[in-house]
Structure formats: C-alpha cells, structure tokens
C-alpha positions as CSV (number, residue, x, y, z in Angstrom):
1,M,-28.4,-10.5,53.1
2,N,-25.7,-8.3,54.4
3,N,-27.8,-6.2,56.8
4,H,-31.2,-7.9,57.1
5,Y,-32.9,-11.2,56.6
6,H,-36.4,-12.4,55.7
7,L,-38.3,-15.3,57.2
8,L,-41.5,-16.6,55.9
9,I,-43.0,-18.7,58.7
10,E,-46.3,-19.9,59.9
11,T,-47.0,-20.0,63.6
12,T,-50.0,-21.0,65.7
13,K,-48.7,-19.1,68.7
14,T,-48.6,-15.4,69.4
15,N,-45.0,-15.3,70.5
16,I,-43.4,-14.4,67.2
17,S,-41.9,-11.1,68.6
18,D,-40.3,-13.1,71.5
19,A,-38.9,-15.7,69.1
20,I,-37.4,-13.0,66.7
21,R,-36.0,-11.1,69.6
22,H,-34.2,-14.2,70.9
23,L,-33.0,-15.1,67.4
24,N,-31.6,-11.6,66.8
25,A,-29.9,-11.4,70.3
26,S,-28.4,-14.8,70.0
27,Y,-27.1,-14.4,66.5
28,S,-25.8,-10.9,67.1
29,S,-23.9,-12.0,70.2
30,Y,-22.4,-15.0,68.3
31,F,-21.5,-12.8,65.3
32,N,-19.9,-10.0,67.4
33,K,-17.8,-12.5,69.4
34,K,-16.7,-14.3,66.3
35,H,-15.6,-11.1,64.5
36,K,-14.4,-9.3,67.6
37,R,-16.9,-6.4,67.2
38,C,-19.8,-4.8,69.1
39,G,-22.9,-2.9,68.2
40,H,-26.0,-3.4,66.1
41,L,-25.9,-6.0,63.4
42,W,-29.2,-5.5,61.6
43,Q,-30.5,-2.6,59.5
44,S,-33.6,-1.8,61.5
45,R,-35.9,-3.3,64.0
46,F,-38.0,-6.4,63.4
47,F,-41.4,-6.0,61.7
48,S,-43.9,-8.6,60.5
49,N,-46.7,-8.8,58.0
50,Y,-49.6,-11.2,57.9
51,L,-50.4,-13.0,54.7
52,F,-53.8,-13.2,53.0
53,D,-53.7,-16.6,51.5
54,D,-51.7,-19.1,49.5
55,E,-51.4,-16.7,46.5
56,H,-49.9,-14.1,48.8
57,F,-47.5,-16.8,50.3
58,W,-46.1,-17.5,46.8
59,I,-45.7,-13.9,46.0
60,V,-43.8,-13.2,49.2
61,A,-41.7,-16.5,48.8
62,K,-40.6,-15.4,45.3
63,Y,-39.8,-11.9,46.5
64,I,-37.6,-13.3,49.3
65,E,-35.9,-15.8,47.1
66,R,-35.1,-13.2,44.5
67,N,-33.8,-10.6,47.0
68,P,-30.1,-11.6,46.5
69,I,-30.5,-11.0,42.7
70,K,-32.2,-7.6,43.3
71,A,-29.4,-6.6,45.7
72,N,-26.7,-7.8,43.2
73,V,-25.3,-10.3,45.7
74,V,-25.4,-13.1,43.1
75,K,-26.0,-13.3,39.4
76,Q,-27.9,-16.7,39.5
77,I,-30.4,-17.2,42.2
78,A,-29.5,-20.9,42.6
79,H,-26.0,-19.9,43.8
80,Y,-27.1,-18.1,47.0
81,K,-26.7,-20.7,49.8
82,Y,-28.6,-18.7,52.5
83,Q,-32.0,-19.3,51.1
84,S,-34.7,-22.0,50.8
85,L,-34.0,-22.7,47.1
86,F,-30.4,-23.6,47.7
87,Q,-31.4,-25.9,50.7
88,Y,-34.1,-27.5,48.5
89,L,-31.8,-28.1,45.6
90,H,-28.8,-29.4,47.5
91,Q,-30.4,-30.6,50.8
92,Y,-27.7,-28.6,52.5
93,K,-27.0,-28.6,56.2
94,H,-30.2,-26.7,57.2
95,F,-32.6,-28.5,54.9
96,D,-34.6,-29.6,58.0
97,L,-35.7,-26.0,58.3
98,L,-37.9,-26.7,55.3
99,D,-39.8,-29.5,57.0
100,N,-43.5,-29.0,56.1
101,S,-42.7,-26.1,53.9
102,K,-45.2,-25.3,51.1
103,I,-42.3,-24.9,48.7
104,L,-41.7,-28.7,48.9
105,K,-45.1,-29.2,47.3
106,M,-43.6,-27.9,44.0
107,S,-41.1,-30.1,42.1
108,K,-37.6,-28.7,42.2
109,D,-37.7,-27.9,38.5
110,D,-41.1,-26.0,38.9
111,Y,-39.8,-24.1,41.9
112,V,-36.6,-23.1,40.1
113,G,-38.7,-21.9,37.1
114,F,-41.0,-20.0,39.4
115,I,-38.2,-18.3,41.3
116,S,-36.1,-17.6,38.2
117,S,-38.8,-15.6,36.4
118,D,-39.0,-11.9,37.0
119,M,-41.6,-10.4,39.3
120,S,-44.2,-8.0,37.7
121,E,-44.8,-4.6,39.2
122,E,-48.3,-5.8,40.2
123,Y,-46.7,-8.7,42.2
124,M,-44.2,-6.3,43.8
125,Q,-47.1,-4.1,45.1
126,K,-48.7,-7.1,46.8
127,V,-45.6,-8.1,48.7
128,Y,-46.1,-5.8,51.7
129,T,-49.9,-5.6,51.6
130,E,-51.5,-7.4,54.4
131,P,-54.9,-8.1,55.9
132,K,-56.3,-5.2,57.9
133,K,-57.2,-5.4,61.5
134,V,-60.5,-3.6,62.3
135,V,-62.8,-3.4,65.2
136,K,-66.3,-4.6,64.3
137,D,-69.1,-5.0,66.9
138,G,-66.5,-4.3,69.7
139,K,-64.2,-7.2,68.5
140,E,-60.9,-6.9,66.7
141,I,-61.0,-8.9,63.5
142,M,-58.7,-9.6,60.7
143,L,-60.0,-8.9,57.2
144,T,-58.4,-11.8,55.3
145,K,-60.3,-11.2,52.1
146,R,-58.8,-8.6,49.9
147,L,-60.9,-5.6,49.0
148,E,-60.3,-6.1,45.3
149,D,-61.7,-9.7,45.6
150,F,-65.2,-8.2,46.1
151,F,-64.9,-6.5,42.7
152,E,-62.7,-9.0,40.9
153,N,-65.2,-10.4,38.4
154,D,-67.7,-7.6,38.1
155,R,-66.4,-4.2,39.1
156,D,-69.2,-2.4,37.4
157,I,-72.1,-4.8,36.9
158,N,-72.9,-5.6,40.6
159,R,-71.1,-2.6,42.0
160,I,-73.7,-1.6,44.6
161,Q,-74.0,-5.1,45.9
162,N,-70.3,-5.5,46.0
163,I,-69.8,-2.2,47.8
164,K,-72.4,-3.4,50.4
165,K,-70.7,-6.8,50.8
166,A,-67.3,-5.1,51.3
167,Y,-68.6,-2.7,53.8
168,E,-70.5,-5.4,55.8
169,Y,-67.3,-7.5,55.7
170,G,-65.5,-4.7,57.5
171,Y,-63.8,-2.4,55.0
172,S,-64.3,1.3,55.8
173,K,-66.1,3.7,53.5
174,S,-62.8,5.5,52.9
175,N,-61.0,2.3,51.9
176,I,-63.7,1.4,49.4
177,S,-64.1,4.9,48.0
178,K,-60.3,5.1,47.5
179,F,-60.2,1.7,45.8
180,L,-63.1,2.5,43.5
181,N,-62.0,6.1,43.0
182,I,-65.4,7.5,43.9
183,S,-66.4,10.0,46.6
184,I,-67.3,8.9,50.1
185,S,-70.7,10.7,49.8
186,A,-71.5,8.7,46.6
187,L,-70.4,5.5,48.4
188,A,-72.6,6.4,51.4
189,R,-75.6,6.6,49.2
190,Y,-75.0,3.1,47.9
191,I,-74.6,1.7,51.4
C-alpha cells in the first residue's frame, strides 16, 4: 500500500518485533536513498495481532488481499502485484515468499474466487479480534478459544454450564456478561 503494509506470518520465535524493526529500517533506508528523500516512510508504528485458528487466518488473509480494492488502488484484485494472490497466479519474482503458505493449499481458481467475493460485516469485525492474554494461577496464558465458541450451538439451553466453562477457561466475568448482555451480579450467581 502507499503508506503501510500487512504481513500474515507464522513464527515459532519471539523475535517478531526485532524482525519488523530490521525490515522497516532497511527498506526505509533503501527507499529514501533511491528517491533522494528523508524521514518516516510508514503511516504508524508496527503492531501485531495473534490469530485464533485457521478460520481466523482465512478471514485476515482475505482482508489483506482485498485491501488494495478497498483503498481504490486497483479495480481488479488480481492486478495488484504486491500481494500473495499475484505471486500465486504468476509465480512472480517473490513467489518463494509463499513457501509453506496455507494459501497454496487452495487451488488458484478457488483462491481467486475466495478473494474476489466481498467480505461481510461479520467477517470485518473478526479481522482485528485476537486471543486474550490473561493471568491464571499466576501464569500468563493465551485464550485461543473464542468466547462465542462456548455459546455457539446452545446459547440458551446450557447457558449456565457454558458460562462456567468460559469462566474456568479464563474469560472474566465482565467479558462474559458483556457478551451475553446480562449483569455481572446475575452472572456471578451462575458461577
């Protein structure tokens, strides 16, 4: 994009901030020298989000791939060469960046169809949601199960059991009460 970029990457190391800092500094230096300019290149500082699962991966992948359409940079998504779809379709000069990418598990036609369809408002709301970090029993843990998953099939039938499961898993009373639109005092009685 003109003033920012998105990366959807998986890492097993905790050095993502160092890697992004190096990438930004190196590219900014290169770009500024090439265009005989100085100063900041990117819109804001780096931030990252964790993903819940494969479903979340696909939502975020679609959001990133459709970003040039949303920003009116191109009319057809397949024409934007600075994205995974273009690399996938044409095996362009940076195709190796897609090694082991989940998008290669979809056929080209399926991926084009997936990326070409509009994103619903429900999907858009899930893009920047991420697992919560909480302290439970003195340890920091990541809640990788979405709160709504506890209530997905039976929001009302097994409500009390689901509330207890969500609370035992690590969600706070305030998170659960807000999600279910009930008072914290009512929720506390259930727990």
